[in-house]
C-alpha positions, 0 to 999 in steps of 0.5 A: 810364240807365233804359231800358226792356227793350222799347226794347232787344227792339225796337231788336234785332229792327229791327236783328238783322240788322246787329247779326249781320254787325257782331258776325261781323266782330268776331269775325274781328277779335279773332281776325286782328288784334292790338293797338290796331288791333283796338281802333280797328276794333272801336270804328269797328264799333260807331260804324257800327251805331250810326249805321246803325241811323238810329233812336235808342233815345229814338225806339223808346222813344217808340213804345213808349209810344205804342203802349201809350197807345193799347192803353190808350185802347182797352181804355178804350173796350171797358170803357165800352162794356162798362159800357153793355151789363152795367149791367143786371146790375150788382150792387152792395154798399155797405160803411158806410165810405162804399165800394161795389163794382159787380160784372157777368160782366166787370167789377168797379168799385169806388170810395167815395161822393164820391170822384170817382174808382173802381178798375176791373177788367176780366176780373179784371185792373186797368185803373187808377183813372179820373176818374167820367165820364158813363157811369160815373156812368150805370152806378153810378146804374143798380146802385144802383136794384135 
């Protein structure tokens, strides 16, 4: 089962008090009760924690993914706004193999003529490979005009 570490961290943040209380009870049970009854109580307490949490790890994983997607959308929006603002400062480097690199103070866009996609870096951090839209096309054209 491949679970994201962020999912576990979020689960622990939301249920830390219940987990601590359950662990204290488990240690008490392990110290004072012997044999099969001890392990039956351990299983009951573990089941209680899982049921009491009310939130499944899958739900937490979905929430984490939603937040990541929203952050990516916000970043893309910021980068596109930055392209509009810094288009006049864009400097392009054309390579003989048809690839190009456009740099501004905050952006670096690399791609290949006719490819339809570019790789974008914002403040030196890669924000992915994007399909060329109207804003990116205008940014490229502005850089080529110089």
